[in-house]
FITORNU-577093 format. One record per residue (C-alpha): x, y negated, z negated; residue in three letters; residue number from 0. Coordinates in pm, 1 decimal. Layout:
REM FITORNU-577093
{r {X; Y; Z}; 'ALA'; NUM} ...
END
This chain:
REM FITORNU-577093
{r {-1216.2; 1768.7; -174.0}; 'MET'; 0} {r {-1494.1; 1479.1; -76.7}; 'LYS'; 1} {r {-1462.2; 1400.6; -485.6}; 'LYS'; 2} {r {-1104.9; 1359.6; -428.0}; 'ILE'; 3} {r {-1148.5; 1192.3; -148.8}; 'ASP'; 4} {r {-1384.9; 917.1; -312.0}; 'LYS'; 5} {r {-1160.9; 879.0; -631.4}; 'ILE'; 6} {r {-864.6; 776.0; -447.7}; 'ILE'; 7} {r {-1107.5; 534.2; -204.4}; 'ASP'; 8} {r {-1200.6; 401.7; -563.4}; 'ASP'; 9} {r {-879.0; 379.1; -745.4}; 'VAL'; 10} {r {-733.0; 185.0; -403.1}; 'MET'; 11} {r {-1012.9; -85.6; -421.4}; 'ARG'; 12} {r {-1015.9; -143.9; -786.1}; 'ALA'; 13} {r {-620.2; -151.2; -761.0}; 'ILE'; 14} {r {-681.3; -410.7; -471.7}; 'MET'; 15} {r {-982.0; -600.8; -614.3}; 'ALA'; 16} {r {-779.9; -674.4; -947.3}; 'ILE'; 17} {r {-506.2; -792.2; -784.3}; 'SER'; 18} {r {-708.4; -990.5; -544.4}; 'MET'; 19} {r {-910.4; -1160.0; -809.5}; 'LEU'; 20} {r {-595.2; -1195.6; -1023.8}; 'SER'; 21} {r {-472.4; -1405.4; -711.6}; 'LEU'; 22} {r {-823.0; -1579.0; -692.7}; 'VAL'; 23} {r {-808.8; -1675.9; -1058.5}; 'ALA'; 24} {r {-426.5; -1762.8; -1040.1}; 'GLY'; 25} {r {-474.4; -2054.2; -791.3}; 'GLY'; 26} {r {-736.0; -2160.1; -935.5}; 'PHE'; 27} {r {-542.1; -2175.0; -1294.6}; 'TRP'; 28} {r {-264.1; -2366.9; -1065.4}; 'GLN'; 29} {r {-488.7; -2633.6; -896.3}; 'ILE'; 30} {r {-666.8; -2701.2; -1185.2}; 'PHE'; 31} {r {-375.1; -2751.2; -1415.1}; 'THR'; 32} {r {-169.0; -2993.1; -1145.5}; 'ARG'; 33} {r {-474.2; -3152.8; -1062.4}; 'TRP'; 34} {r {-653.8; -3182.9; -1402.9}; 'VAL'; 35} {r {-446.5; -3170.3; -1678.2}; 'LEU'; 36} {r {-144.2; -3332.8; -1436.9}; 'ASN'; 37} {r {63.3; -3066.1; -1621.2}; 'ASP'; 38} {r {134.1; -2801.1; -1349.8}; 'PRO'; 39} {r {181.5; -2409.2; -1449.8}; 'SER'; 40} {r {527.8; -2242.2; -1495.6}; 'THR'; 41} {r {395.2; -1898.8; -1432.2}; 'VAL'; 42} {r {176.2; -1867.6; -1230.7}; 'THR'; 43} {r {364.9; -1923.7; -874.0}; 'GLU'; 44} {r {565.3; -1626.1; -987.5}; 'GLU'; 45} {r {255.9; -1420.7; -1086.5}; 'PHE'; 46} {r {70.8; -1490.1; -774.3}; 'MET'; 47} {r {402.6; -1398.2; -562.7}; 'ARG'; 48} {r {375.7; -1078.8; -788.2}; 'TYR'; 49} {r {-2.5; -1014.9; -685.6}; 'MET'; 50} {r {19.6; -1142.8; -362.8}; 'LEU'; 51} {r {311.1; -824.9; -335.4}; 'ILE'; 52} {r {92.9; -582.5; -501.2}; 'TRP'; 53} {r {-233.3; -643.3; -299.6}; 'ALA'; 54} {r {-45.9; -662.8; 62.3}; 'SER'; 55} {r {134.6; -310.4; -31.9}; 'MET'; 56} {r {-201.0; -143.7; -170.4}; 'ILE'; 57} {r {-377.6; -265.3; 97.9}; 'GLY'; 58} {r {-129.6; -147.2; 374.4}; 'SER'; 59} {r {-194.5; 191.5; 198.6}; 'ALA'; 60} {r {-572.1; 175.4; 217.2}; 'TYR'; 61} {r {-565.7; 106.4; 592.6}; 'CYS'; 62} {r {-360.6; 411.9; 648.0}; 'PHE'; 63} {r {-655.0; 536.4; 452.2}; 'TYR'; 64} {r {-897.5; 400.1; 676.3}; 'THR'; 65} {r {-761.2; 461.8; 1011.7}; 'GLU'; 66} {r {-739.4; 32.6; 997.5}; 'GLN'; 67} {r {-355.5; 31.5; 1027.3}; 'HIS'; 68} {r {-160.8; -128.7; 1272.5}; 'LEU'; 69} {r {-56.0; 35.0; 1582.7}; 'SER'; 70} {r {86.4; 11.4; 1933.2}; 'LEU'; 71} {r {-106.3; 206.9; 2166.3}; 'ASP'; 72} {r {82.8; 143.4; 2476.7}; 'LEU'; 73} {r {249.4; 447.4; 2562.5}; 'PHE'; 74} {r {47.9; 654.8; 2408.0}; 'LYS'; 75} {r {-323.8; 606.5; 2537.6}; 'ASN'; 76} {r {-161.9; 653.7; 2904.5}; 'LYS'; 77} {r {-39.8; 1013.0; 2711.5}; 'MET'; 78} {r {-172.0; 1341.4; 2798.0}; 'THR'; 79} {r {-199.2; 1746.3; 2737.5}; 'GLY'; 80} {r {102.4; 1910.0; 2533.5}; 'LYS'; 81} {r {333.0; 1524.4; 2565.4}; 'VAL'; 82} {r {15.1; 1360.1; 2377.6}; 'SER'; 83} {r {20.4; 1612.6; 2119.8}; 'VAL'; 84} {r {390.0; 1596.7; 2099.6}; 'ALA'; 85} {r {376.7; 1279.9; 2121.4}; 'ASN'; 86} {r {118.6; 1216.6; 1784.5}; 'LYS'; 87} {r {314.2; 1518.8; 1608.3}; 'ILE'; 88} {r {617.7; 1292.5; 1596.0}; 'PHE'; 89} {r {478.5; 1028.2; 1541.3}; 'ILE'; 90} {r {305.3; 1187.1; 1190.0}; 'GLU'; 91} {r {671.3; 1322.0; 1150.0}; 'ILE'; 92} {r {881.6; 982.6; 1163.7}; 'ALA'; 93} {r {595.8; 797.9; 929.8}; 'ILE'; 94} {r {565.8; 1085.1; 682.9}; 'MET'; 95} {r {922.4; 1049.9; 648.4}; 'PHE'; 96} {r {985.1; 678.0; 672.6}; 'PHE'; 97} {r {753.3; 639.1; 370.7}; 'ILE'; 98} {r {883.9; 931.3; 215.9}; 'LEU'; 99} {r {1283.0; 783.7; 214.4}; 'PHE'; 100} {r {1188.7; 419.2; 238.3}; 'THR'; 101} {r {858.6; 384.8; -19.5}; 'PHE'; 102} {r {861.5; 704.8; -260.6}; 'VAL'; 103} {r {1268.6; 797.9; -262.9}; 'TYR'; 104} {r {1398.6; 389.9; -192.0}; 'GLY'; 105} {r {1111.1; 214.3; -431.9}; 'GLY'; 106} {r {1123.1; 512.3; -736.7}; 'GLY'; 107} {r {1511.5; 449.3; -724.1}; 'ARG'; 108} {r {1453.0; 76.1; -724.1}; 'MET'; 109} {r {1213.3; 94.0; -1009.7}; 'ALA'; 110} {r {1397.3; 329.5; -1167.7}; 'ILE'; 111} {r {1755.7; 145.6; -1196.7}; 'ASN'; 112} {r {1659.2; -207.8; -1262.1}; 'SER'; 113} {r {1744.9; -373.8; -1570.6}; 'THR'; 114} {r {1663.5; -715.2; -1528.7}; 'ASN'; 115} {r {1375.3; -944.3; -1561.7}; 'ALA'; 116} {r {1183.0; -1222.8; -1354.8}; 'SER'; 117} {r {1295.9; -1547.5; -1428.8}; 'PRO'; 118} {r {958.7; -1701.7; -1573.9}; 'VAL'; 119} {r {721.2; -1431.9; -1716.3}; 'LEU'; 120} {r {1026.7; -1196.8; -1824.1}; 'GLN'; 121} {r {817.9; -911.7; -1649.0}; 'LEU'; 122} {r {1042.7; -625.2; -1577.2}; 'PRO'; 123} {r {1129.2; -582.7; -1193.5}; 'PHE'; 124} {r {1003.0; -189.7; -1268.1}; 'THR'; 125} {r {702.7; -360.0; -1230.0}; 'PHE'; 126} {r {718.3; -502.7; -911.4}; 'LEU'; 127} {r {934.9; -240.4; -783.9}; 'TYR'; 128} {r {689.1; 17.3; -864.6}; 'SER'; 129} {r {481.9; -85.2; -643.5}; 'VAL'; 130} {r {626.8; 133.2; -345.3}; 'LEU'; 131} {r {603.4; 447.5; -485.0}; 'PRO'; 132} {r {280.9; 407.5; -571.5}; 'ILE'; 133} {r {174.2; 262.2; -227.9}; 'SER'; 134} {r {382.5; 554.2; -59.0}; 'GLY'; 135} {r {220.3; 774.7; -290.8}; 'ILE'; 136} {r {-112.8; 669.3; -144.3}; 'PHE'; 137} {r {-28.0; 665.4; 200.2}; 'ILE'; 138} {r {79.0; 1028.2; 168.1}; 'ILE'; 139} {r {-239.6; 1121.5; 6.8}; 'LEU'; 140} {r {-385.3; 963.5; 299.4}; 'ALA'; 141} {r {-231.9; 1114.8; 546.4}; 'ARG'; 142} {r {-262.2; 1437.6; 357.0}; 'GLY'; 143} {r {-652.8; 1408.8; 390.4}; 'MET'; 144} {r {-629.4; 1337.9; 721.5}; 'LYS'; 145} {r {-428.8; 1644.0; 798.5}; 'TYR'; 146} {r {-674.9; 1867.0; 579.0}; 'ILE'; 147} {r {-968.5; 1731.7; 757.1}; 'SER'; 148} {r {-814.2; 1826.3; 1151.0}; 'LYS'; 149} {r {-770.8; 2132.1; 1005.4}; 'PHE'; 150} {r {-1070.1; 2226.4; 874.1}; 'LYS'; 151} {r {-1262.3; 2043.1; 1172.5}; 'GLU'; 152} {r {-1071.7; 2237.3; 1396.7}; 'GLN'; 153} {r {-1103.5; 2599.3; 1192.6}; 'GLY'; 154} {r {-1495.0; 2499.5; 1232.8}; 'GLY'; 155} {r {-1462.0; 2452.2; 1646.9}; 'LYS'; 156} {r {-1298.2; 2834.2; 1660.5}; 'GLN'; 157} 
END
């Protein structure tokens, strides 16, 4: 279990690091070509836009993985007992449904059915859209790991 957890963590961190490094390199290249060479690069804006999308989507999956994601706790913290448990179950089901339907299914359909390419880089939009199902799978894995560890925790208490 810990090996799988470490592999998932390492893969997400590597993808985020690569995308963030490429953002820094792309920004540096854009500044260099614009101000030093007086001939701005035409590809960096589109490249950086795609890398920002990848970094933010994988970053959001990583936030789910590390339980650092944004949540509205106004009502959740005021609930107690069975109402609190029912609310937590409802929230988890809603999250999983949204991620499965929107990210995995919808993003996967977009990636599969995409036929056009980006205007400047001529990259297929399949590359851009594929981040949705990838981040969705990472979120599902993160939630699954959370459930497994909670059940193991509960099993040890009995």
